[in-house]
N, C-alpha and C positions, 0 to 999 in steps of 0.2 A: 317659594325662596327654595333651594335645595342649599346644603351643601357638599364646594364640591373634594374628592376623595382620589390626590393622584393616583393613580394604574388602576381606579373603581369605577364597572361599571355604568357607566351618567344613572343610566337606568334603578341602579342599588344606592340611590344616592339618600340620606338622607331628605325628606324635603317637610314642606307643612304651607298648605294657604291662607294666604286670611285679609281680610280685605283693603285696597285702599285706603284707607282713613291713619289716625294719628293711633286711631286700638289698637288696630290691625299691625302698623308697625311698633308699638310697643309690646303686641302682643312673639313678634318674630323678633323680639329681642328675648324676652323670657324665655324662646326655647331655644335658641341662642344657646347662653348659659345655661338651660342643661347638657348640654353641651360641653359646658366648660371654656366656651368663646368669647371671648368679649367682645362684641360687635364693634369695637376703639381699632385693635387690633385685626375687623373683617374690611374684606374691599367689597361690598355693595355690585354689582355687573343685573344694567340690567336694560333690555329693549328702551332705544330711544321711539317713541308712541307720540309723541307729544302731551295732550295736555293730561294722560293716563298716565304719561311714569313722574311727572311732573309733581306731586305732591309725595312720592318720597323721595326725590328728589330734592325738594326741599325741607324734605324732618335730616336727610343727610346733613345738607348739610349741617339747618340751625344745629342741630348736635355733632360736630364736629368729625361725621362720618365718613371719609373715600370712598366714594362712588366711581361707576366708567360707564358711562351712559354706554349705547355698545347700536354700530345704524342695523337700522332693521337689512337692510339686505345680506351684510353680514350675517346677522346671524338664519337667516333663509340660508346664505351657502354652506350656513353648515348642516343642511341636512342634505343638503347632494351631497357630503361625507360619512353617511352611514345613517342621522339622524334626519329625524320625523318634530316637525315645526307643529305644536298643533295647536298655537293661543290663537 
């Protein structure tokens, strides 16, 4: 997870890696709180990766958290604008 900040170089975004589990998502929520961010006020954006994105999408839906699924080609093409996709 990364916190988007307008005008800031994306390589400088605050970020965290967590397990793709309920415990990992709860750790992400706690991490956001450390920045005074309420997860209900955030938008979680994720690449649609089939079964890998389902756990987070379902967790967000159950918690009433806004999320968007990004098409993988859009994520890949974002790399053509100077960023490298590394996953």
